[in-house]
C-alpha positions as a Python dict, from the first residue, in 0.01 Angstrom:
ca = {
    (1, 'M'): (0, 0, 0),
    (2, 'P'): (135, -358, 101),
    (3, 'T'): (487, -403, -7),
    (4, 'I'): (569, -695, -228),
    (5, 'Y'): (936, -876, -256),
    (6, 'E'): (1070, -1047, -534),
    (7, 'L'): (1112, -1390, -342),
    (8, 'T'): (1234, -1707, -569),
    (9, 'S'): (1249, -2073, -439),
    (10, 'A'): (1641, -2073, -382),
    (11, 'G'): (1742, -2105, -34),
    (12, 'D'): (1433, -2221, 33),
    (13, 'R'): (1396, -2646, 212),
    (14, 'Y'): (1113, -2869, 100),
    (15, 'F'): (1125, -3198, 207),
    (16, 'D'): (1147, -3466, -81),
    (17, 'G'): (1245, -3787, 11),
    (18, 'L'): (1197, -3679, 401),
    (19, 'V'): (810, -3797, 464),
    (20, 'D'): (913, -4075, 655),
    (21, 'K'): (1107, -3883, 918),
    (22, 'F'): (889, -3585, 912),
    (23, 'S'): (627, -3797, 1005),
    (24, 'R'): (827, -3968, 1273),
    (25, 'S'): (983, -3692, 1453),
    (26, 'L'): (698, -3415, 1413),
    (27, 'Y'): (392, -3643, 1433),
    (28, 'Q'): (450, -3956, 1615),
    (29, 'A'): (612, -3837, 1871),
    (30, 'P'): (486, -3617, 2225),
    (31, 'R'): (579, -3263, 2084),
    (32, 'G'): (359, -3316, 1772),
    (33, 'E'): (85, -3463, 1910),
    (34, 'L'): (89, -3168, 2155),
    (35, 'R'): (111, -2936, 1858),
    (36, 'L'): (-181, -3064, 1652),
    (37, 'A'): (-392, -3067, 2031),
    (38, 'M'): (-327, -2740, 2100),
    (39, 'L'): (-402, -2632, 1721),
    (40, 'D'): (-746, -2820, 1784),
    (41, 'Y'): (-768, -2666, 2113),
    (42, 'L'): (-695, -2272, 1986),
    (43, 'L'): (-809, -2252, 1598),
    (44, 'P'): (-1196, -2205, 1687),
    (45, 'Q'): (-1089, -1965, 1974),
    (46, 'M'): (-881, -1750, 1744),
    (47, 'L'): (-1057, -1755, 1411),
    (48, 'S'): (-1385, -1672, 1275),
    (49, 'L'): (-1494, -1986, 1146),
    (50, 'N'): (-1814, -2035, 920),
    (51, 'H'): (-1730, -2286, 690),
    (52, 'Q'): (-1542, -2024, 399),
    (53, 'P'): (-1313, -2131, 129),
    (54, 'V'): (-992, -2193, 299),
    (55, 'L'): (-627, -2146, 119),
    (56, 'D'): (-382, -2383, 359),
    (57, 'V'): (-35, -2296, 223),
    (58, 'G'): (266, -2539, 267),
    (59, 'G'): (10, -2818, 402),
    (60, 'G'): (289, -3070, 467),
    (61, 'L'): (144, -3392, 529),
    (62, 'G'): (-225, -3282, 546),
    (63, 'Q'): (-348, -3298, 893),
    (64, 'Q'): (-446, -2913, 886),
    (65, 'A'): (-609, -2957, 583),
    (66, 'A'): (-809, -3223, 683),
    (67, 'W'): (-907, -3063, 1008),
    (68, 'L'): (-1070, -2793, 811),
    (69, 'A'): (-1235, -3001, 540),
    (70, 'E'): (-1406, -3239, 838),
    (71, 'R'): (-1553, -2871, 942),
    (72, 'G'): (-1729, -2829, 648),
    (73, 'H'): (-1438, -2583, 413),
    (74, 'P'): (-1399, -2593, 71),
    (75, 'V'): (-981, -2637, 96),
    (76, 'T'): (-732, -2571, -129),
    (77, 'M'): (-413, -2740, -10),
    (78, 'A'): (-90, -2616, -171),
    (79, 'E'): (273, -2793, -67),
    (80, 'P'): (605, -2771, -272),
    (81, 'S'): (729, -3144, -189),
    (82, 'L'): (557, -3348, -402),
    (83, 'D'): (604, -3632, -206),
    (84, 'M'): (463, -3505, 94),
    (85, 'L'): (163, -3405, -122),
    (86, 'D'): (120, -3784, -252),
    (87, 'Y'): (109, -3896, 144),
    (88, 'A'): (-131, -3622, 215),
    (89, 'Q'): (-395, -3707, -96),
    (90, 'Q'): (-357, -4089, 39),
    (91, 'W'): (-433, -4045, 374),
    (92, 'H'): (-710, -3822, 352),
    (93, 'R'): (-813, -4085, 162),
    (94, 'E'): (-792, -4365, 273),
    (95, 'A'): (-725, -4312, 668),
    (96, 'K'): (-948, -3984, 662),
    (97, 'G'): (-1232, -4106, 459),
    (98, 'L'): (-1269, -3752, 258),
    (99, 'P'): (-1458, -3777, -37),
    (100, 'H'): (-1218, -3617, -328),
    (101, 'E'): (-1378, -3286, -357),
    (102, 'A'): (-1333, -3169, -33),
    (103, 'I'): (-942, -3093, -84),
    (104, 'R'): (-777, -2949, -394),
    (105, 'Y'): (-450, -2999, -441),
    (106, 'V'): (-202, -2792, -581),
    (107, 'H'): (158, -2846, -647),
    (108, 'A'): (366, -2571, -554),
    (109, 'P'): (569, -2314, -322),
    (110, 'L'): (399, -2059, -172),
    (111, 'Q'): (624, -1802, -400),
    (112, 'A'): (389, -1929, -688),
    (113, 'L'): (32, -1886, -543),
    (114, 'I'): (42, -1577, -677),
    (115, 'N'): (-82, -1749, -1007),
    (116, 'E'): (-176, -2127, -897),
    (117, 'A'): (-442, -2019, -610),
    (118, 'P'): (-427, -1628, -643),
    (119, 'G'): (-806, -1591, -456),
    (120, 'P'): (-863, -1364, -299),
    (121, 'W'): (-916, -1587, 33),
    (122, 'P'): (-1154, -1541, 325),
    (123, 'L'): (-892, -1749, 506),
    (124, 'I'): (-552, -1883, 480),
    (125, 'T'): (-376, -2117, 701),
    (126, 'C'): (-15, -2103, 708),
    (127, 'H'): (145, -2350, 959),
    (128, 'A'): (531, -2404, 1039),
    (129, 'V'): (612, -2270, 685),
    (130, 'L'): (809, -1912, 704),
    (131, 'E'): (1082, -2058, 901),
    (132, 'W'): (1178, -2254, 586),
    (133, 'L'): (1206, -2028, 348),
    (134, 'G'): (1489, -1802, 310),
    (135, 'D'): (1317, -1486, 275),
    (136, 'P'): (1005, -1510, 530),
    (137, 'R'): (938, -1127, 513),
    (138, 'A'): (914, -1151, 174),
    (139, 'A'): (661, -1489, 226),
    (140, 'M'): (454, -1220, 448),
    (141, 'A'): (431, -980, 178),
    (142, 'I'): (242, -1263, -102),
    (143, 'L'): (36, -1381, 165),
    (144, 'A'): (-127, -1088, 225),
    (145, 'S'): (-126, -1032, -113),
    (146, 'L'): (-333, -1348, -151),
    (147, 'L'): (-567, -1254, 94),
    (148, 'A'): (-925, -1088, 78),
    (149, 'P'): (-973, -722, 275),
    (150, 'G'): (-1123, -840, 592),
    (151, 'G'): (-995, -1191, 564),
    (152, 'Q'): (-790, -1368, 835),
    (153, 'L'): (-443, -1534, 813),
    (154, 'S'): (-357, -1831, 1088),
    (155, 'L'): (-9, -1794, 1094),
    (156, 'M'): (247, -2002, 1281),
    (157, 'V'): (598, -1943, 1294),
    (158, 'F'): (910, -2100, 1466),
    (159, 'N'): (1053, -1845, 1738),
    (160, 'R'): (1375, -1749, 1760),
    (161, 'D'): (1367, -1677, 2130),
    (162, 'A'): (1190, -1984, 2261),
    (163, 'L'): (1535, -2157, 2037),
    (164, 'R'): (1793, -1926, 2186),
    (165, 'F'): (1670, -2027, 2525),
    (166, 'S'): (1640, -2378, 2472),
    (167, 'N'): (1944, -2423, 2407),
    (168, 'A'): (2060, -2202, 2667),
    (169, 'V'): (1872, -2449, 2870),
    (170, 'K'): (2035, -2722, 2710),
    (171, 'G'): (2392, -2605, 2808),
    (172, 'N'): (2503, -2443, 2452),
    (173, 'L'): (2523, -2139, 2590),
    (174, 'E'): (2792, -2008, 2299),
    (175, 'K'): (2582, -2093, 2010),
    (176, 'A'): (2280, -1880, 2210),
    (177, 'L'): (2510, -1616, 2289),
    (178, 'S'): (2606, -1634, 1888),
    (179, 'D'): (2266, -1639, 1824),
    (180, 'R'): (2388, -1867, 1550),
    (181, 'L'): (2043, -2064, 1567),
    (182, 'E'): (1969, -2122, 1181),
    (183, 'G'): (1976, -2500, 1038),
    (184, 'K'): (2231, -2558, 824),
    (185, 'G'): (2330, -2837, 669),
    (186, 'K'): (2247, -3191, 646),
    (187, 'R'): (2275, -3301, 989),
    (188, 'Q'): (2012, -3011, 1086),
    (189, 'R'): (1742, -3061, 822),
    (190, 'L'): (1452, -3022, 1091),
    (191, 'T'): (1593, -2701, 1229),
    (192, 'P'): (1434, -2415, 1036),
    (193, 'I'): (1652, -2214, 852),
    (194, 'S'): (1502, -1908, 944),
    (195, 'P'): (1361, -1871, 1302),
    (196, 'V'): (1208, -1578, 1332),
    (197, 'T'): (1100, -1333, 1640),
    (198, 'H'): (750, -1193, 1728),
    (199, 'S'): (834, -846, 1685),
    (200, 'E'): (981, -913, 1333),
    (201, 'V'): (571, -1120, 1218),
    (202, 'V'): (386, -813, 1387),
    (203, 'A'): (610, -561, 1166),
    (204, 'W'): (627, -775, 876),
    (205, 'G'): (254, -790, 872),
    (206, 'G'): (220, -388, 939),
    (207, 'E'): (405, -298, 682),
    (208, 'N'): (97, -537, 437),
    (209, 'Q'): (-204, -388, 601),
    (210, 'L'): (-247, -685, 849),
    (211, 'E'): (-332, -617, 1183),
    (212, 'V'): (-251, -919, 1509),
    (213, 'T'): (-617, -964, 1639),
    (214, 'E'): (-499, -1251, 1826),
    (215, 'V'): (-143, -1492, 1953),
    (216, 'A'): (-50, -1779, 2145),
    (217, 'G'): (219, -2026, 2246),
    (218, 'I'): (216, -2345, 2125),
    (219, 'R'): (453, -2596, 2322),
    (220, 'V'): (497, -2313, 2589),
    (221, 'F'): (605, -2592, 2855),
    (222, 'Q'): (698, -2925, 2683),
    (223, 'D'): (1057, -2819, 2517),
    (224, 'Y'): (1217, -2727, 2845),
    (225, 'L'): (1090, -3012, 3050),
    (226, 'R'): (1388, -3235, 3194),
    (227, 'H'): (1235, -3529, 3175),
    (228, 'P'): (896, -3629, 2945),
    (229, 'P'): (549, -3690, 3074),
    (230, 'A'): (633, -4085, 3209),
    (231, 'S'): (269, -4172, 3157),
    (232, 'E'): (-55, -4108, 2988),
    (233, 'K'): (-166, -3927, 3327),
    (234, 'E'): (157, -3692, 3314),
    (235, 'A'): (66, -3628, 2959),
    (236, 'E'): (-276, -3520, 3034),
    (237, 'T'): (-159, -3296, 3300),
    (238, 'L'): (95, -3084, 3086),
    (239, 'L'): (-160, -3056, 2800),
    (240, 'A'): (-366, -2870, 3053),
    (241, 'L'): (-94, -2676, 3182),
    (242, 'E'): (-40, -2576, 2837),
    (243, 'K'): (-376, -2521, 2769),
    (244, 'Q'): (-383, -2322, 3057),
    (245, 'Y'): (-109, -2060, 2998),
    (246, 'C'): (-56, -2021, 2617),
    (247, 'R'): (-225, -1686, 2594),
    (248, 'H'): (-105, -1565, 2929),
    (249, 'D'): (160, -1284, 2914),
    (250, 'P'): (460, -1347, 2965),
    (251, 'H'): (444, -1745, 2862),
    (252, 'W'): (321, -1787, 2559),
    (253, 'R'): (633, -1570, 2483),
    (254, 'L'): (853, -1867, 2501),
    (255, 'G'): (633, -2089, 2297),
    (256, 'R'): (820, -2323, 2072),
    (257, 'Y'): (549, -2214, 1787),
    (258, 'L'): (368, -1896, 1802),
    (259, 'L'): (10, -1884, 1657),
    (260, 'Y'): (-111, -1597, 1496),
    (261, 'T'): (-430, -1431, 1361),
    (262, 'F'): (-417, -1175, 1126),
    (263, 'T'): (-689, -982, 1023),
    (264, 'K'): (-634, -758, 675),
    (265, 'S'): (-802, -405, 663),
    (266, 'E'): (-1135, -389, 486),
    (267, 'T'): (-988, -93, 267),
    (268, 'A'): (-658, -266, 197),
    (269, 'T'): (-587, -287, -193),
}
């Protein structure tokens, strides 16, 4: 039986008042562009997509919800930050030209979706969310409870092992040695509070009758470059390199993000 944990929003980090900074830092910068390009490349390989309804958990600025809606999926996008939800709705309507009925918007944290969007869902996407929660293990149990038997969970998490390695490369040796990697305080509001490891994610899935069927690393090389690409041609070469090795062991293990497909047991209750 799945293990359901008590989980409140206390200790979680939302992004009200940070939409502009979030957009600038993560999506109007090369790292955000590469992340979206890799998702565009990987998701069709890692998921069985047949226009099934999708619950997009912690949808942020709405990029993933738009990607799915444009491919014919009825999308429900849940987001705890009202600022982000408002931004996503406007962007979907004005920039993407999506019809109103393409996406349903739910202003709620992951913990409330048991009541607000109970499903069961054949497909759930939850990208870059668990690392912002005080109890990511409990969140995994909730995601499993929302998923239909035989359903797929596309989960992307911030990789603790890659964060440690990146700190060592940057010369933050004491921080890497002590493993003090969590973001704390106002100055580190865009450093995740709960970076996780591959072994943790796999174990939490197993606790909830979820099997890893696919895994890849995103930004395997980009974060370790001494100098960013200096031209469009170099950026294209970097993207090709990321695509070539994102699913090869051992390279995927050092991706800044780890992308998983979990499948729920057909016999799960």
